[in-house]
C-alpha positions as CSV (number, residue, x, y, z in Angstrom):
1,M,2.3,-0.3,-23.6
2,G,5.3,-2.5,-22.9
3,I,8.3,-3.4,-20.8
4,K,11.7,-1.7,-21.3
5,I,14.9,-3.7,-20.5
6,Y,18.3,-1.9,-20.2
7,N,21.7,-3.2,-20.8
8,P,23.1,-5.0,-17.7
9,T,25.5,-2.3,-16.7
10,T,25.0,-3.0,-13.0
11,P,23.6,-5.9,-10.9
12,G,20.4,-3.8,-10.4
13,R,20.0,-3.1,-14.1
14,R,20.6,-6.7,-15.0
15,N,17.6,-8.0,-13.0
16,A,15.3,-5.0,-13.5
17,S,12.8,-3.9,-16.1
18,V,10.6,-0.7,-16.3
19,N,7.3,0.3,-17.8
20,D,7.8,2.3,-21.0
21,Y,4.7,4.3,-20.2
22,S,3.7,4.4,-23.9
23,E,0.1,5.1,-22.9
24,I,1.0,8.4,-21.2
25,T,0.1,11.3,-23.4
26,D,2.9,13.7,-22.2
27,K,5.4,12.5,-19.6
28,R,6.4,16.1,-18.8
29,R,2.8,17.1,-18.1
30,R,2.1,18.2,-14.5
31,P,-1.1,17.1,-12.8
32,V,-4.0,19.5,-12.4
33,K,-3.4,21.4,-9.1
34,A,-7.2,21.7,-8.4
35,L,-7.4,17.9,-8.4
36,L,-4.6,17.3,-5.9
37,E,-4.6,16.7,-2.2
38,P,-1.7,16.2,0.2
39,K,-1.1,12.6,1.2
40,P,0.5,12.4,4.7
41,K,2.6,9.4,5.6
42,T,1.8,7.1,8.5
43,G,4.7,4.6,8.4
44,G,2.1,1.9,9.1
45,R,1.2,3.4,12.5
46,N,-2.2,4.2,13.9
47,H,-3.2,7.3,15.9
48,H,-1.6,5.7,19.0
49,G,1.7,5.3,17.3
50,K,1.4,1.5,17.2
51,I,2.4,-0.4,14.1
52,T,-0.7,-1.9,12.5
53,S,0.7,-2.5,9.0
54,W,4.2,-3.8,9.1
55,W,7.1,-3.2,6.7
56,R,6.0,0.3,5.7
57,G,7.9,3.6,5.9
58,G,9.9,6.0,3.9
59,G,9.3,6.2,0.2
60,H,8.9,9.1,-2.2
61,K,6.6,11.9,-1.4
62,K,3.2,11.6,-3.2
63,L,0.2,13.8,-3.9
64,Y,-3.2,12.2,-4.1
65,R,-5.2,12.6,-7.3
66,L,-8.9,13.1,-6.8
67,V,-10.4,10.4,-9.0
68,D,-14.1,10.4,-9.8
69,F,-15.2,6.9,-9.0
70,K,-18.9,7.9,-8.9
71,R,-19.3,9.2,-12.4
72,R,-22.5,11.1,-11.6
73,V,-22.3,13.8,-14.3
74,D,-25.1,12.3,-16.4
75,N,-25.8,13.0,-20.1
76,V,-22.9,15.4,-20.5
77,R,-20.0,14.4,-22.8
78,G,-16.5,15.0,-21.6
79,T,-13.4,15.1,-23.7
80,V,-10.3,13.2,-22.7
81,V,-7.5,15.7,-22.5
82,A,-4.6,13.4,-21.6
83,I,-3.7,10.0,-20.1
84,E,-1.6,10.6,-17.0
85,Y,0.5,8.6,-14.5
86,D,-0.8,8.1,-10.9
87,P,1.7,7.1,-8.3
88,N,-1.2,6.0,-5.9
89,R,-2.5,3.1,-8.1
90,S,-1.3,0.6,-10.7
91,C,-3.5,1.8,-13.6
92,H,-3.3,5.1,-15.4
93,I,-5.8,7.9,-15.1
94,A,-7.5,10.0,-17.7
95,L,-8.1,13.7,-17.5
96,V,-11.6,14.6,-18.7
97,E,-12.7,18.1,-19.6
98,Y,-16.5,18.9,-19.4
99,P,-18.1,21.9,-21.1
100,E,-19.3,23.4,-17.7
101,K,-18.1,23.5,-14.2
102,L,-18.9,20.3,-12.2
103,P,-21.4,20.6,-9.4
104,Y,-19.1,19.0,-6.8
105,S,-15.9,20.8,-7.9
106,N,-14.6,24.3,-8.6
107,T,-13.3,23.2,-12.0
108,N,-14.6,21.6,-15.2
109,L,-11.9,18.9,-15.1
110,S,-12.0,15.5,-13.6
111,Y,-9.9,12.3,-13.3
112,I,-11.2,8.9,-14.2
113,L,-9.6,5.5,-14.4
114,A,-8.2,5.0,-17.9
115,P,-9.3,1.8,-19.7
116,Q,-7.4,0.2,-22.7
117,G,-8.1,1.9,-26.0
118,L,-9.0,5.3,-24.4
119,K,-6.8,8.1,-25.8
120,A,-6.7,11.9,-25.9
121,G,-9.4,13.4,-28.0
122,D,-12.0,10.7,-27.3
123,W,-15.2,11.5,-25.5
124,V,-16.8,9.7,-22.5
125,E,-20.3,9.9,-21.0
126,S,-22.2,8.5,-18.0
127,G,-25.8,7.9,-17.2
128,P,-28.6,5.4,-18.1
129,N,-28.8,6.7,-21.7
130,A,-25.1,6.5,-22.4
131,E,-23.8,4.3,-25.2
132,P,-22.1,1.1,-24.1
133,K,-18.6,2.0,-25.4
134,V,-15.2,2.0,-23.7
135,G,-14.9,4.6,-21.0
136,N,-18.7,5.2,-20.6
137,C,-20.3,4.6,-17.2
138,L,-23.9,3.3,-16.9
139,P,-26.0,1.1,-14.7
140,L,-25.6,-2.7,-15.0
141,K,-29.2,-3.1,-16.1
142,N,-28.3,-1.1,-19.3
143,I,-25.0,-3.0,-20.1
144,P,-25.2,-5.9,-22.6
145,V,-24.5,-9.3,-21.0
146,G,-21.0,-10.6,-21.8
147,M,-19.2,-7.2,-21.7
148,D,-16.1,-6.5,-19.7
149,V,-16.5,-3.8,-17.1
150,H,-14.4,-2.2,-14.3
151,N,-14.9,0.3,-11.4
152,V,-18.1,-1.5,-10.3
153,E,-20.2,-0.2,-7.4
154,M,-21.4,-2.5,-4.6
155,I,-24.0,-0.1,-3.4
156,A,-25.7,2.3,-5.9
157,G,-24.4,5.8,-5.5
158,Q,-21.4,4.8,-3.4
159,G,-18.9,4.9,-6.1
160,G,-16.8,2.1,-7.7
161,K,-15.2,-0.3,-5.3
162,L,-14.5,-3.4,-7.4
163,V,-12.0,-4.0,-10.2
164,R,-9.8,-0.9,-10.1
165,A,-6.3,-2.4,-10.7
166,A,-4.2,-2.3,-13.8
167,G,-5.3,-4.8,-16.5
168,A,-8.3,-5.9,-14.5
169,S,-11.8,-6.4,-15.7
170,A,-15.0,-8.2,-14.6
171,R,-17.5,-9.9,-16.9
172,L,-21.2,-9.4,-16.7
173,V,-22.3,-13.0,-17.2
174,A,-26.0,-12.9,-16.3
175,R,-28.8,-10.6,-15.2
176,E,-32.0,-11.8,-13.5
177,G,-34.6,-9.5,-11.8
178,D,-32.9,-7.0,-9.6
179,W,-29.5,-8.7,-9.5
180,A,-26.6,-8.9,-12.0
181,T,-24.0,-11.6,-11.8
182,L,-20.3,-10.7,-12.2
183,L,-17.3,-12.8,-12.7
184,L,-14.5,-11.0,-10.9
185,P,-10.7,-11.2,-11.7
186,S,-10.1,-13.4,-8.6
187,G,-12.5,-16.0,-10.0
188,E,-15.2,-15.1,-7.5
189,M,-18.7,-14.9,-8.9
190,R,-21.0,-12.6,-7.1
191,Q,-24.3,-10.7,-7.5
192,V,-24.7,-6.9,-7.5
193,R,-27.8,-4.8,-7.8
194,V,-28.6,-3.8,-11.3
195,E,-28.8,-0.1,-10.2
196,C,-25.1,-0.1,-9.5
197,R,-22.9,1.5,-12.1
198,A,-19.9,0.1,-13.9
199,T,-17.5,1.5,-16.6
200,I,-17.1,-0.3,-19.9
201,G,-13.8,-1.7,-20.8
202,V,-10.6,-3.3,-19.4
203,L,-8.3,-1.2,-17.4
204,G,-5.0,-0.2,-19.1
205,N,-1.4,-0.6,-18.1
206,A,-1.7,-4.4,-18.2
207,D,2.1,-4.9,-18.3
208,H,2.4,-3.5,-14.7
209,Q,2.5,-7.1,-13.4
210,N,5.5,-7.9,-15.6
211,V,7.8,-5.2,-14.3
212,R,10.7,-6.6,-12.2
213,V,11.9,-4.3,-9.4
214,G,15.4,-5.6,-9.7
215,K,16.9,-4.0,-6.5
216,A,16.1,-3.4,-2.9
217,G,16.5,0.4,-3.2
218,K,13.6,0.7,-5.6
219,T,11.4,-1.1,-3.2
220,R,12.4,1.5,-0.5
221,H,11.4,4.2,-2.9
222,M,8.0,2.7,-3.1
223,G,7.6,2.9,0.7
224,R,8.3,-0.8,1.5
225,R,10.8,-1.6,4.3
226,P,12.7,-4.9,4.7
227,H,10.5,-7.8,5.7
228,N,12.2,-10.1,8.2
229,R,11.0,-13.7,8.8
230,G,9.3,-14.8,12.0
231,T,11.9,-17.5,12.5
232,S,14.6,-14.9,12.7
233,M,12.9,-13.1,15.6
234,N,13.0,-13.7,19.3
235,P,10.3,-15.9,20.9
236,I,8.7,-12.9,22.6
237,A,8.2,-11.2,19.2
238,H,6.9,-14.1,17.1
239,P,5.5,-17.7,17.7
240,L,8.1,-19.0,15.3
241,G,11.0,-17.2,16.9
242,G,13.9,-18.5,19.0
243,G,15.8,-21.8,18.8
244,E,19.5,-22.5,18.2
245,G,20.8,-21.5,14.8
246,R,18.4,-21.5,11.9
247,S,15.4,-23.4,13.2
248,G,12.3,-24.3,11.3
249,G,10.0,-22.7,13.8
250,G,8.6,-26.0,15.1
251,R,5.1,-25.6,14.0
252,H,3.0,-24.7,10.9
253,P,3.5,-21.1,9.6
254,V,1.5,-18.6,11.6
255,S,1.0,-14.9,11.9
256,P,2.6,-13.0,14.8
257,W,-0.7,-13.6,16.7
258,G,-0.8,-17.3,16.1
259,K,-3.3,-17.4,13.2
260,L,-2.6,-19.8,10.4
261,A,-0.7,-18.0,7.7
262,K,-1.4,-20.5,4.9
263,G,-4.9,-21.6,4.3
264,G,-6.4,-19.7,7.3
265,K,-9.6,-17.8,6.9
266,T,-9.1,-14.1,6.6
267,R,-12.6,-13.0,5.5
268,S,-15.2,-12.0,8.2
269,P,-18.1,-14.5,8.3
270,N,-20.4,-11.6,9.3
271,K,-20.1,-9.6,6.1
272,A,-23.5,-8.6,4.7
273,S,-22.5,-9.3,1.2
274,N,-21.5,-12.9,1.9
275,K,-24.9,-14.2,0.9
276,R,-24.4,-12.7,-2.6
277,I,-21.3,-14.7,-3.4
278,L,-22.2,-17.5,-5.7
279,R,-18.7,-19.0,-6.0
280,R,-15.7,-18.2,-3.9
281,R,-12.5,-16.9,-5.3
282,R,-9.6,-19.3,-6.0
283,S,-7.1,-19.6,-3.2
284,V,-3.6,-21.0,-3.1
285,R,-2.7,-23.2,0.0
286,Y,0.8,-24.6,0.4
287,G,1.5,-24.1,-3.3
288,V,-1.7,-26.0,-4.4
289,Q,-4.6,-24.2,-6.0
290,V,-7.8,-24.8,-4.0
291,I,-11.3,-24.0,-5.3
292,K,-13.5,-23.0,-2.3
293,K,-17.1,-24.2,-2.4
294,K,-19.9,-22.2,-0.8
């Protein structure tokens, strides 16, 4: 795992770096066809054709890998066949082979998120009786306090929802009664039911955040279109638009719909899980780190 820098033969190469993918078992290996699904492009449009997510479109064609976030094959050891690249997420995925055909699939193969230290030939297991080792998935009530976990469920049986990005991990800091307390990568501290499952370890490909894109064309390959500023638009298209020359907008930075863009609240106050947040995540407002209090 590391970053590769080329000789500055062109302006794009001078400012770019790439992942060396040293964790990948075989770079020429094709993904398992039975675990692939087509991934249609939307270009940021909804079913009415209206843009709901701006600056999206184009990009390389992708196939979606069916990743097992639930890990419900209990008390059966699976062997890691390979660590593979997944274009749909920042972390790598591991191909696991089980001795028998899985109940929810037509094959005995499955993809899981690949933590650091997991390599081909290792075995993984899930269930309440599983050993708390890297790659194993078990309920929070059976995980020792202080361990790093990822792919954490918010509702038991729903599948992992939290901590799924490259290099990310949450720490189990306490457990009391029916609730376990987790320290998330964002700095948020929240409670989750002890029946919820989590996978042991820190997710791999931690150097993903250190890769420099280097040129605009690579961003287009990733499906991101140019992002133009609100002050460069017409007044009918954005609250900051209009004016003679390069104007400053005349007001605090806002979204196209007039909501404050820096420091404004984006989380719904009616979320059911709000009451289980013990400490809010860190937020950055106008370049200054702010610690939100409950």
